[in-house]
N, C-alpha and C positions, 0 to 999 in steps of 0.2 A: 297773623297778618303776613301776606306774601310780600307786599310792597306798597309804595305810594307814588302817584303821579302828581306833579305840580305844574300848573300853568300859571304864568305871571307875566305882567307887562313891566318892562324895564327899559327906559330910554326909548320909548316909542317902538319897541319890538316885543313880540310875544315869545316867551321862552318856555321850553318844556324841560322838566327834569324828572328824574326817577330814582327812588331808593328801593332796593330789593334786599330782603333778608338773606343772609349767606346760605342757609339751608336750601334755598330755592335757586341759587345761581346755576347757570348752564342747563336749564330745563325748558327754555323757550318762553317763559312767562313774560319777561321784559319785552321781547319783540312783539308778542301777541297783544299785550296790553297797550303798548305805545302805538302800535299800528292801528288798533281799534280807536284809540283816543284821537289820533291824527285824522282818521277817516271821518269820525264824528265831527271834529272841529271844522274841517273844510266843507262838510256837507251842510251843517246847520248854522254856520256863522259866516261873516264876510271877511274873515281872516285870510290873507293871501300868502303869508310867510310865517315861519316859526324857526326859532333858533334853539338848538339843543345845548343844555348846560351840562357840563361834565366835571365831576370832582376829581382832583388829583389823586393818584394812587389807586385808581379803579380801572385796571386794564380792560375789563370786559365792556365798559361803557364806550370808550372810543371805538372799539370794534363794532358795537351796535350802531353807533353814529355813522360809521363808514358804510356798513351793510344796508342802512336805511336811506342812504343818499344825502345825508347832511354834510355839507362841505365844512372844512376846517376854517373857521373865521377868526378865532381868538384863542388865547391861552385858557387852560383849564382853571376852574375856580379853586381858590385855596381851601 
C-alpha cells in the first residue's frame, strides 16, 4: 500500500488527511492523490471548503499543505 486518504467531518468542517508509507516519500504520490481527491470532491459534492490535518513530526506534510494552497489555521495534531 502506498498510502491512505481520509476525509472526515469534525466540528462542521470537512478535513482531509493522508498517511503515506515511508518508501514512497518524495515521489509525488501524495500531491497527485490529494489533488485528484480534492478535484473529485469539489466537482461531485456541494463541499465549499476543506481543512488539511497535519501530524506533528512530519515535515513533508506542512510543505505539501503550503504548496497546495492550504492556509495555516491551527496547530498540528498530536
